[in-house]
N, CA, C and O atoms as a Tinker XYZ file with bonds, in Angstrom:
   424  protein
     1  N    -64.859000  178.884000   30.867000    73     2
     2  CA   -64.731000  177.293000   30.480000    64     1     3
     3  C    -65.132000  176.620000   28.693000    63     2     4     5
     4  O    -64.607000  175.969000   27.790000    81     3
     5  N    -66.428000  177.338000   29.035000    73     3     6
     6  CA   -67.331000  176.865000   27.951000    64     5     7
     7  C    -66.936000  177.550000   26.345000    63     6     8     9
     8  O    -67.002000  177.108000   25.198000    81     7
     9  N    -66.530000  178.767000   26.917000    73     7    10
    10  CA   -66.198000  179.486000   25.718000    64     9    11
    11  C    -64.694000  179.477000   25.260000    63    10    12    13
    12  O    -64.304000  179.922000   24.180000    81    11
    13  N    -63.989000  178.972000   26.123000    73    11    14
    14  CA   -62.193000  178.578000   25.815000    64    13    15
    15  C    -62.366000  177.054000   25.148000    63    14    16    17
    16  O    -61.762000  176.646000   24.156000    81    15
    17  N    -63.312000  176.343000   25.919000    73    15    18
    18  CA   -63.561000  175.251000   24.891000    64    17    19
    19  C    -63.801000  175.145000   23.655000    63    18    20    21
    20  O    -63.152000  174.465000   22.861000    81    19
    21  N    -64.384000  175.555000   23.509000    73    19    22
    22  CA   -65.223000  175.826000   21.963000    64    21    23
    23  C    -64.108000  176.776000   21.018000    63    22    24    25
    24  O    -63.619000  176.413000   19.948000    81    23
    25  N    -63.895000  177.864000   21.603000    73    23    26
    26  CA   -62.780000  179.001000   20.756000    64    25    27
    27  C    -61.860000  178.089000   20.621000    63    26    28    29
    28  O    -61.815000  177.817000   19.421000    81    27
    29  N    -60.882000  177.288000   21.372000    73    27    30
    30  CA   -59.399000  176.725000   21.316000    64    29    31
    31  C    -59.884000  175.351000   19.966000    63    30    32    33
    32  O    -58.830000  175.009000   19.430000    81    31
    33  N    -60.938000  174.667000   19.432000    73    31    34
    34  CA   -60.919000  173.974000   19.311000    64    33    35
    35  C    -61.372000  174.265000   17.384000    63    34    36    37
    36  O    -60.797000  173.679000   16.466000    81    35
    37  N    -62.526000  175.312000   17.201000    73    35    38
    38  CA   -62.494000  176.393000   15.905000    64    37    39
    39  C    -61.432000  176.554000   15.433000    63    38    40    41
    40  O    -60.577000  176.896000   16.250000    81    39
    41  N    -60.898000  176.379000   13.744000    73    39    42
    42  CA   -59.635000  176.822000   13.603000    64    41    43
    43  C    -59.870000  177.281000   11.908000    63    42    44    45
    44  O    -60.598000  176.667000   11.128000    81    43
    45  N    -59.224000  178.261000   11.645000    73    43    46
    46  CA   -59.556000  179.097000   10.039000    64    45    47
    47  C    -59.352000  177.776000    9.011000    63    46    48    49
    48  O    -60.098000  177.505000    8.070000    81    47
    49  N    -58.317000  177.124000    9.368000    73    47    50
    50  CA   -58.449000  176.101000    8.026000    64    49    51
    51  C    -58.755000  174.700000    8.627000    63    50    52    53
    52  O    -57.952000  173.839000    8.269000    81    51
    53  N    -59.755000  174.279000    9.476000    73    51    54
    54  CA   -59.881000  173.124000    9.201000    64    53    55
    55  C    -61.992000  172.752000    9.400000    63    54    56    57
    56  O    -62.831000  173.646000    9.284000    81    55
    57  N    -62.259000  171.568000    9.639000    73    55    58
    58  CA   -63.743000  171.647000    9.801000    64    57    59
    59  C    -63.921000  170.628000   10.732000    63    58    60    61
    60  O    -63.399000  169.513000   10.736000    81    59
    61  N    -65.188000  171.415000   11.999000    73    59    62
    62  CA   -64.650000  171.251000   13.604000    64    61    63
    63  C    -65.930000  170.618000   13.700000    63    62    64    65
    64  O    -66.725000  171.192000   12.956000    81    63
    65  N    -66.498000  169.565000   14.384000    73    63    66
    66  CA   -67.822000  169.496000   14.180000    64    65    67
    67  C    -67.692000  169.211000   15.929000    63    66    68    69
    68  O    -66.672000  169.044000   16.598000    81    67
    69  N    -69.116000  169.229000   16.351000    73    67    70
    70  CA   -69.159000  169.336000   18.036000    64    69    71
    71  C    -69.915000  168.532000   17.796000    63    70    72    73
    72  O    -70.517000  168.577000   16.724000    81    71
    73  N    -70.223000  167.162000   19.041000    73    71    74
    74  CA   -70.711000  166.161000   18.599000    64    73    75
    75  C    -70.876000  165.420000   20.002000    63    74    76    77
    76  O    -69.983000  165.394000   20.849000    81    75
    77  N    -72.471000  164.657000   20.181000    73    75    78
    78  CA   -72.514000  163.730000   21.180000    64    77    79
    79  C    -72.784000  162.493000   20.715000    63    78    80    81
    80  O    -73.830000  162.374000   20.076000    81    79
    81  N    -72.034000  161.444000   20.891000    73    79    82
    82  CA   -71.734000  160.213000   19.801000    64    81    83
    83  C    -73.060000  159.332000   20.493000    63    82    84    85
    84  O    -73.195000  158.139000   20.219000    81    83
    85  N    -73.805000  159.884000   21.210000    73    83    86
    86  CA   -75.477000  158.456000   21.403000    64    85    87
    87  C    -76.250000  159.538000   20.202000    63    86    88    89
    88  O    -77.382000  159.174000   19.883000    81    87
    89  N    -75.750000  160.769000   19.553000    73    87    90
    90  CA   -76.903000  160.905000   18.700000    64    89    91
    91  C    -77.273000  160.965000   17.284000    63    90    92    93
    92  O    -76.600000  161.597000   16.469000    81    91
    93  N    -78.068000  160.478000   17.055000    73    91    94
    94  CA   -78.527000  159.376000   15.226000    64    93    95
    95  C    -78.229000  161.133000   14.403000    63    94    96    97
    96  O    -78.310000  161.068000   13.176000    81    95
    97  N    -77.994000  162.220000   14.825000    73    95    98
    98  CA   -77.929000  163.187000   13.789000    64    97    99
    99  C    -75.991000  163.301000   13.735000    63    98   100   101
   100  O    -75.222000  163.546000   12.806000    81    99
   101  N    -75.814000  163.059000   14.872000    73    99   102
   102  CA   -74.430000  163.506000   15.042000    64   101   103
   103  C    -73.783000  162.365000   14.317000    63   102   104   105
   104  O    -72.720000  162.773000   13.849000    81   103
   105  N    -74.010000  160.956000   13.998000    73   103   106
   106  CA   -73.429000  159.681000   13.711000    64   105   107
   107  C    -73.817000  160.401000   11.918000    63   106   108   109
   108  O    -72.883000  160.763000   11.204000    81   107
   109  N    -74.817000  160.467000   11.594000    73   107   110
   110  CA   -74.899000  160.871000   10.752000    64   109   111
   111  C    -74.089000  161.823000    9.924000    63   110   112   113
   112  O    -73.462000  161.356000    8.974000    81   111
   113  N    -74.043000  162.898000   10.138000    73   111   114
   114  CA   -73.119000  163.437000   10.111000    64   113   115
   115  C    -71.327000  163.057000    9.696000    63   114   116   117
   116  O    -70.604000  163.108000    8.701000    81   115
   117  N    -71.221000  162.686000   11.087000    73   115   118
   118  CA   -69.808000  162.164000   10.487000    64   117   119
   119  C    -69.529000  160.875000    9.492000    63   118   120   121
   120  O    -68.428000  160.505000    9.085000    81   119
   121  N    -70.921000  160.242000    9.187000    73   119   122
   122  CA   -71.135000  159.444000    8.306000    64   121   123
   123  C    -70.405000  160.059000    7.321000    63   122   124   125
   124  O    -69.315000  159.693000    6.881000    81   123
   125  N    -71.333000  161.410000    6.859000    73   123   126
   126  CA   -71.263000  161.742000    5.735000    64   125   127
   127  C    -69.460000  162.379000    5.246000    63   126   128   129
   128  O    -68.800000  162.256000    4.214000    81   127
   129  N    -69.146000  163.177000    6.810000    73   127   130
   130  CA   -67.751000  163.566000    6.248000    64   129   131
   131  C    -66.319000  162.669000    6.127000    63   130   132   133
   132  O    -65.224000  162.765000    5.572000    81   131
   133  N    -67.119000  161.642000    7.097000    73   131   134
   134  CA   -66.041000  160.591000    6.441000    64   133   135
   135  C    -65.725000  159.852000    4.956000    63   134   136   137
   136  O    -64.693000  159.248000    4.666000    81   135
   137  N    -66.593000  160.013000    4.325000    73   135   138
   138  CA   -66.605000  159.712000    2.932000    64   137   139
   139  C    -65.701000  160.518000    2.249000    63   138   140   141
   140  O    -65.143000  160.175000    1.207000    81   139
   141  N    -65.519000  161.759000    2.909000    73   139   142
   142  CA   -64.810000  162.484000    1.994000    64   141   143
   143  C    -63.183000  162.543000    2.070000    63   142   144   145
   144  O    -62.649000  162.353000    3.163000    81   143
   145  N    -62.364000  162.815000    0.871000    73   143   146
   146  CA   -61.153000  162.573000    1.257000    64   145   147
   147  C    -60.691000  163.787000    1.629000    63   146   148   149
   148  O    -60.456000  164.705000    0.844000    81   147
   149  N    -60.513000  163.832000    3.154000    73   147   150
   150  CA   -60.154000  165.133000    3.931000    64   149   151
   151  C    -58.279000  165.192000    4.182000    63   150   152   153
   152  O    -57.890000  164.027000    4.101000    81   151
   153  N    -57.588000  165.741000    4.334000    73   151   154
   154  CA   -56.044000  165.916000    4.329000    64   153   155
   155  C    -56.382000  165.702000    5.965000    63   154   156   157
   156  O    -57.290000  165.950000    6.758000    81   155
   157  N    -55.371000  165.228000    5.947000    73   155   158
   158  CA   -54.996000  164.369000    7.450000    64   157   159
   159  C    -54.859000  165.321000    8.821000    63   158   160   161
   160  O    -54.074000  166.268000    8.874000    81   159
   161  N    -55.572000  165.004000    9.710000    73   159   162
   162  CA   -55.709000  166.449000   10.637000    64   161   163
   163  C    -56.605000  167.650000   10.569000    63   162   164   165
   164  O    -56.599000  168.614000   11.335000    81   163
   165  N    -57.594000  167.378000    9.238000    73   163   166
   166  CA   -58.354000  168.840000    9.326000    64   165   167
   167  C    -59.681000  168.548000    9.360000    63   166   168   169
   168  O    -60.475000  169.485000    9.280000    81   167
   169  N    -60.138000  167.267000    9.477000    73   167   170
   170  CA   -61.568000  167.212000   10.090000    64   169   171
   171  C    -61.341000  166.661000   11.474000    63   170   172   173
   172  O    -60.576000  165.740000   11.763000    81   171
   173  N    -62.164000  167.400000   12.345000    73   171   174
   174  CA   -61.928000  167.268000   13.948000    64   173   175
   175  C    -63.475000  166.947000   14.549000    63   174   176   177
   176  O    -64.335000  167.822000   14.446000    81   175
   177  N    -63.726000  165.892000   15.062000    73   175   178
   178  CA   -64.903000  165.745000   15.862000    64   177   179
   179  C    -64.223000  166.124000   17.407000    63   178   180   181
   180  O    -63.095000  165.969000   17.875000    81   179
   181  N    -65.493000  166.694000   17.941000    73   179   182
   182  CA   -65.339000  166.719000   19.437000    64   181   183
   183  C    -66.166000  166.635000   20.186000    63   182   184   185
   184  O    -67.046000  167.478000   20.359000    81   183
   185  N    -66.010000  165.358000   20.909000    73   183   186
   186  CA   -67.343000  165.222000   22.003000    64   185   187
   187  C    -67.315000  166.079000   22.985000    63   186   188   189
   188  O    -66.178000  166.306000   23.398000    81   187
   189  N    -68.371000  166.773000   23.636000    73   187   190
   190  CA   -68.715000  167.480000   24.532000    64   189   191
   191  C    -69.038000  166.593000   25.569000    63   190   192   193
   192  O    -68.841000  166.824000   26.762000    81   191
   193  N    -69.503000  165.642000   25.133000    73   191   194
   194  CA   -69.612000  164.934000   26.678000    64   193   195
   195  C    -68.382000  164.238000   27.421000    63   194   196   197
   196  O    -68.419000  163.338000   28.260000    81   195
   197  N    -67.156000  164.982000   26.817000    73   195   198
   198  CA   -66.496000  164.289000   27.361000    64   197   199
   199  C    -66.305000  165.444000   28.593000    63   198   200   201
   200  O    -65.289000  165.382000   29.285000    81   199
   201  N    -67.093000  166.264000   28.787000    73   199   202
   202  CA   -66.585000  167.345000   29.410000    64   201   203
   203  C    -67.629000  167.490000   30.211000    63   202   204   205
   204  O    -68.791000  167.210000   29.914000    81   203
   205  N    -67.009000  168.196000   31.872000    73   203   206
   206  CA   -68.046000  167.756000   32.725000    64   205   207
   207  C    -69.533000  168.855000   32.261000    63   206   208   209
   208  O    -70.716000  168.580000   32.467000    81   207
   209  N    -68.977000  170.107000   31.604000    73   207   210
   210  CA   -69.924000  171.164000   30.995000    64   209   211
   211  C    -70.238000  171.265000   30.048000    63   210   212   213
   212  O    -70.063000  172.344000   29.481000    81   211
   213  N    -71.013000  169.937000   29.235000    73   211   214
   214  CA   -71.600000  169.625000   28.399000    64   213   215
   215  C    -72.404000  170.834000   28.248000    63   214   216   217
   216  O    -72.116000  171.672000   27.394000    81   215
   217  N    -73.946000  171.038000   29.471000    73   215   218
   218  CA   -74.812000  172.417000   29.097000    64   217   219
   219  C    -74.287000  173.580000   28.960000    63   218   220   221
   220  O    -74.877000  174.470000   28.347000    81   219
   221  N    -72.647000  173.814000   29.717000    73   219   222
   222  CA   -72.024000  175.052000   29.012000    64   221   223
   223  C    -72.120000  175.491000   28.076000    63   222   224   225
   224  O    -72.491000  176.567000   27.606000    81   223
   225  N    -71.455000  173.841000   27.488000    73   223   226
   226  CA   -71.008000  174.243000   26.063000    64   225   227
   227  C    -72.208000  174.396000   24.893000    63   226   228   229
   228  O    -72.216000  174.982000   23.810000    81   227
   229  N    -73.087000  173.702000   25.515000    73   227   230
   230  CA   -74.392000  174.036000   24.151000    64   229   231
   231  C    -74.948000  175.263000   24.450000    63   230   232   233
   232  O    -75.501000  175.824000   23.504000    81   231
   233  N    -74.947000  176.049000   25.939000    73   231   234
   234  CA   -75.180000  177.281000   25.554000    64   233   235
   235  C    -74.621000  178.490000   25.044000    63   234   236   237
   236  O    -75.268000  179.475000   24.691000    81   235
   237  N    -72.952000  178.315000   25.021000    73   235   238
   238  CA   -72.343000  178.738000   24.469000    64   237   239
   239  C    -72.246000  178.788000   22.716000    63   238   240   241
   240  O    -71.870000  179.644000   21.915000    81   239
   241  N    -72.709000  177.618000   22.615000    73   239   242
   242  CA   -72.738000  177.306000   21.126000    64   241   243
   243  C    -73.988000  177.829000   20.564000    63   242   244   245
   244  O    -73.904000  178.104000   19.367000    81   243
   245  N    -74.944000  178.004000   21.030000    73   243   246
   246  CA   -76.771000  178.837000   20.972000    64   245   247
   247  C    -75.914000  179.953000   20.927000    63   246   248   249
   248  O    -75.598000  180.211000   19.766000    81   247
   249  N    -75.278000  180.929000   22.002000    73   247   250
   250  CA   -74.704000  182.387000   21.912000    64   249   251
   251  C    -74.147000  182.595000   20.643000    63   250   252   253
   252  O    -74.489000  183.534000   19.924000    81   251
   253  N    -72.907000  181.366000   20.192000    73   251   254
   254  CA   -72.079000  181.968000   18.650000    64   253   255
   255  C    -73.209000  181.622000   17.589000    63   254   256   257
   256  O    -73.674000  182.485000   16.843000    81   255
   257  N    -73.619000  180.286000   17.576000    73   255   258
   258  CA   -74.620000  179.808000   16.213000    64   257   259
   259  C    -76.223000  179.946000   16.074000    63   258   260   261
   260  O    -76.836000  179.866000   15.009000    81   259
   261  N    -76.740000  180.152000   17.246000    73   259   262
   262  CA   -78.154000  180.449000   17.265000    64   261   263
   263  C    -79.180000  179.503000   17.340000    63   262   264   265
   264  O    -80.384000  179.604000   17.107000    81   263
   265  N    -78.219000  178.198000   17.851000    73   263   266
   266  CA   -78.598000  176.969000   18.222000    64   265   267
   267  C    -78.039000  176.098000   19.405000    63   266   268   269
   268  O    -76.839000  176.105000   19.678000    81   267
   269  N    -78.568000  175.668000   19.802000    73   267   270
   270  CA   -77.996000  174.257000   21.391000    64   269   271
   271  C    -77.619000  173.587000   20.688000    63   270   272   273
   272  O    -76.389000  173.560000   20.660000    81   271
   273  N    -78.422000  172.545000   19.597000    73   271   274
   274  CA   -78.416000  171.344000   19.090000    64   273   275
   275  C    -77.063000  170.812000   18.656000    63   274   276   277
   276  O    -76.178000  171.648000   18.467000    81   275
   277  N    -76.799000  169.574000   18.480000    73   275   278
   278  CA   -75.396000  169.055000   18.045000    64   277   279
   279  C    -76.308000  168.053000   16.875000    63   278   280   281
   280  O    -77.415000  167.545000   17.056000    81   279
   281  N    -75.750000  168.004000   16.091000    73   279   282
   282  CA   -74.223000  168.585000   15.749000    64   281   283
   283  C    -74.274000  170.014000   15.451000    63   282   284   285
   284  O    -75.226000  170.648000   14.995000    81   283
   285  N    -72.984000  170.474000   15.810000    73   283   286
   286  CA   -72.588000  172.310000   14.895000    64   285   287
   287  C    -71.645000  172.160000   14.106000    63   286   288   289
   288  O    -70.637000  171.766000   14.693000    81   287
   289  N    -71.490000  172.328000   12.799000    73   287   290
   290  CA   -70.469000  171.923000   11.916000    64   289   291
   291  C    -69.993000  173.176000   11.765000    63   290   292   293
   292  O    -70.832000  174.040000   11.511000    81   291
   293  N    -68.704000  173.542000   11.869000    73   291   294
   294  CA   -67.852000  174.384000   11.797000    64   293   295
   295  C    -66.839000  174.174000   10.661000    63   294   296   297
   296  O    -65.960000  173.314000   10.725000    81   295
   297  N    -67.054000  175.242000    9.316000    73   295   298
   298  CA   -66.003000  175.394000    8.326000    64   297   299
   299  C    -65.342000  176.167000    8.683000    63   298   300   301
   300  O    -65.965000  177.063000    9.252000    81   299
   301  N    -64.201000  176.323000    8.641000    73   299   302
   302  CA   -63.600000  177.565000    9.751000    64   301   303
   303  C    -64.088000  178.194000   10.519000    63   302   304   305
   304  O    -64.829000  177.619000   11.316000    81   303
   305  N    -63.925000  179.438000   10.613000    73   303   306
   306  CA   -64.428000  180.148000   11.603000    64   305   307
   307  C    -66.204000  180.293000   11.584000    63   306   308   309
   308  O    -66.901000  180.961000   12.349000    81   307
   309  N    -66.586000  179.521000   10.564000    73   307   310
   310  CA   -68.204000  179.629000   10.342000    64   309   311
   311  C    -68.807000  178.652000   10.796000    63   310   312   313
   312  O    -68.207000  177.604000   10.556000    81   311
   313  N    -69.815000  178.517000   11.398000    73   311   314
   314  CA   -71.008000  177.703000   11.215000    64   313   315
   315  C    -71.774000  177.493000   10.326000    63   314   316   317
   316  O    -72.470000  178.459000   10.012000    81   315
   317  N    -71.988000  176.171000    9.543000    73   315   318
   318  CA   -73.089000  175.995000    8.644000    64   317   319
   319  C    -74.026000  175.561000    9.070000    63   318   320   321
   320  O    -74.839000  175.269000    8.193000    81   319
   321  N    -74.468000  175.275000   10.477000    73   319   322
   322  CA   -75.478000  174.726000   11.120000    64   321   323
   323  C    -75.284000  173.156000   11.918000    63   322   324   325
   324  O    -74.452000  172.832000   12.766000    81   323
   325  N    -76.084000  172.572000   11.465000    73   323   326
   326  CA   -76.221000  170.919000   11.820000    64   325   327
   327  C    -75.887000  169.991000   10.550000    63   326   328   329
   328  O    -75.057000  170.114000    9.649000    81   327
   329  N    -76.851000  169.019000   10.831000    73   327   330
   330  CA   -76.980000  167.717000   10.836000    64   329   331
   331  C    -78.188000  167.962000    8.971000    63   330   332   333
   332  O    -77.517000  167.738000    7.963000    81   331
   333  N    -79.054000  168.188000    8.814000    73   331   334
   334  CA   -79.801000  168.845000    7.997000    64   333   335
   335  C    -79.366000  169.734000    6.505000    63   334   336   337
   336  O    -79.640000  169.576000    5.315000    81   335
   337  N    -78.238000  171.104000    7.580000    73   335   338
   338  CA   -77.814000  171.899000    6.761000    64   337   339
   339  C    -76.639000  171.417000    5.823000    63   338   340   341
   340  O    -76.293000  171.850000    4.724000    81   339
   341  N    -76.160000  170.446000    6.547000    73   339   342
   342  CA   -74.759000  169.280000    5.789000    64   341   343
   343  C    -75.784000  168.540000    5.002000    63   342   344   345
   344  O    -75.317000  168.420000    3.869000    81   343
   345  N    -77.009000  167.966000    5.070000    73   343   346
   346  CA   -77.622000  167.534000    3.918000    64   345   347
   347  C    -77.716000  168.215000    2.894000    63   346   348   349
   348  O    -77.116000  167.948000    1.853000    81   347
   349  N    -78.375000  169.051000    3.031000    73   347   350
   350  CA   -78.768000  169.931000    1.975000    64   349   351
   351  C    -77.266000  170.390000    1.115000    63   350   352   353
   352  O    -77.227000  170.372000   -0.115000    81   351
   353  N    -76.478000  170.657000    1.677000    73   351   354
   354  CA   -74.895000  170.959000    1.149000    64   353   355
   355  C    -74.821000  170.137000    0.126000    63   354   356   357
   356  O    -74.984000  170.523000   -1.032000    81   355
   357  N    -74.558000  168.875000    0.464000    73   355   358
   358  CA   -74.251000  167.714000    0.203000    64   357   359
   359  C    -74.915000  167.442000   -1.341000    63   358   360   361
   360  O    -74.302000  167.295000   -2.399000    81   359
   361  N    -76.537000  167.426000   -1.073000    73   359   362
   362  CA   -77.084000  167.440000   -2.216000    64   361   363
   363  C    -77.103000  168.350000   -3.184000    63   362   364   365
   364  O    -77.053000  167.974000   -4.355000    81   363
   365  N    -77.169000  169.539000   -2.898000    73   363   366
   366  CA   -76.973000  170.669000   -4.020000    64   365   367
   367  C    -75.368000  170.956000   -4.551000    63   366   368   369
   368  O    -75.125000  171.834000   -5.378000    81   367
   369  N    -74.443000  170.190000   -4.024000    73   367   370
   370  CA   -73.054000  169.961000   -4.532000    64   369   371
   371  C    -72.055000  171.345000   -3.936000    63   370   372   373
   372  O    -70.875000  171.486000   -4.255000    81   371
   373  N    -72.748000  172.208000   -3.100000    73   371   374
   374  CA   -72.156000  173.133000   -2.330000    64   373   375
   375  C    -70.985000  172.771000   -1.319000    63   374   376   377
   376  O    -70.028000  173.479000   -1.006000    81   375
   377  N    -71.289000  171.550000   -0.908000    73   375   378
   378  CA   -70.103000  170.796000    0.232000    64   377   379
   379  C    -69.145000  170.580000   -0.510000    63   378   380   381
   380  O    -68.179000  171.287000   -0.225000    81   379
   381  N    -68.964000  169.788000   -1.489000    73   379   382
   382  CA   -67.500000  169.416000   -1.893000    64   381   383
   383  C    -67.017000  170.564000   -2.487000    63   382   384   385
   384  O    -65.801000  170.748000   -2.435000    81   383
   385  N    -67.687000  171.337000   -3.015000    73   383   386
   386  CA   -67.124000  173.254000   -3.415000    64   385   387
   387  C    -66.391000  173.727000   -2.098000    63   386   388   389
   388  O    -65.167000  173.753000   -1.979000    81   387
   389  N    -67.396000  174.138000   -1.020000    73   387   390
   390  CA   -66.875000  174.581000    0.315000    64   389   391
   391  C    -65.612000  173.882000    0.344000    63   390   392   393
   392  O    -64.545000  174.428000    0.064000    81   391
   393  N    -65.714000  172.881000    0.625000    73   391   394
   394  CA   -64.392000  172.445000    1.095000    64   393   395
   395  C    -63.177000  172.269000    0.432000    63   394   396   397
   396  O    -62.143000  172.114000    1.081000    81   395
   397  N    -63.184000  172.278000   -1.186000    73   395   398
   398  CA   -62.350000  172.436000   -1.835000    64   397   399
   399  C    -61.810000  173.744000   -2.092000    63   398   400   401
   400  O    -60.703000  174.069000   -2.519000    81   399
   401  N    -62.598000  174.289000   -1.821000    73   399   402
   402  CA   -62.258000  175.999000   -1.364000    64   401   403
   403  C    -61.585000  176.585000   -0.390000    63   402   404   405
   404  O    -60.859000  177.578000   -0.339000    81   403
   405  N    -62.074000  175.538000    0.630000    73   403   406
   406  CA   -60.879000  175.544000    2.072000    64   405   407
   407  C    -59.423000  175.104000    2.106000    63   406   408   409
   408  O    -58.438000  175.420000    2.774000    81   407
   409  N    -59.717000  174.123000    0.972000    73   407   410
   410  CA   -58.120000  173.216000    0.757000    64   409   411
   411  C    -58.046000  172.201000    1.927000    63   410   412   413
   412  O    -56.982000  171.858000    2.442000    81   411
   413  N    -59.337000  171.725000    2.325000    73   411   414
   414  CA   -58.949000  170.917000    3.101000    64   413   415
   415  C    -58.732000  169.302000    2.622000    63   414   416   417
   416  O    -57.944000  168.499000    3.122000    81   415
   417  N    -59.613000  169.092000    1.573000    73   415   418
   418  CA   -59.640000  168.109000    1.094000    64   417   419
   419  C    -58.172000  167.494000   -0.030000    63   418   420   421
   420  O    -57.326000  168.295000   -0.427000    81   419
   421  N    -58.125000  166.106000   -0.363000    73   419   422
   422  CA   -56.787000  165.934000   -0.802000    64   421   423
   423  C    -57.121000  166.006000   -2.301000    63   422   424
   424  O    -56.225000  165.901000   -3.139000    81   423
């Protein structure tokens, strides 16, 4: 169930972020990404607490990405990490470049 939940949402042409709404790092990640001009439908936030399998989902995210914590930010099929990784990419200019290369920005 957890594997299907995650795998059905990760998509090569989208940025998908697995979050918990009460997590301050998740909110910061949402704030950073929502400031960018994404094309409609290509930025997706997935609330893992909406499922009864939150722990199983986090266990699967750990198998998949090496970390159990949220947010888990996927650019296409690749997990780039969490909030601090996103901030580093934003600060060094890599974030906008990678998103532009993916074709997800307007």
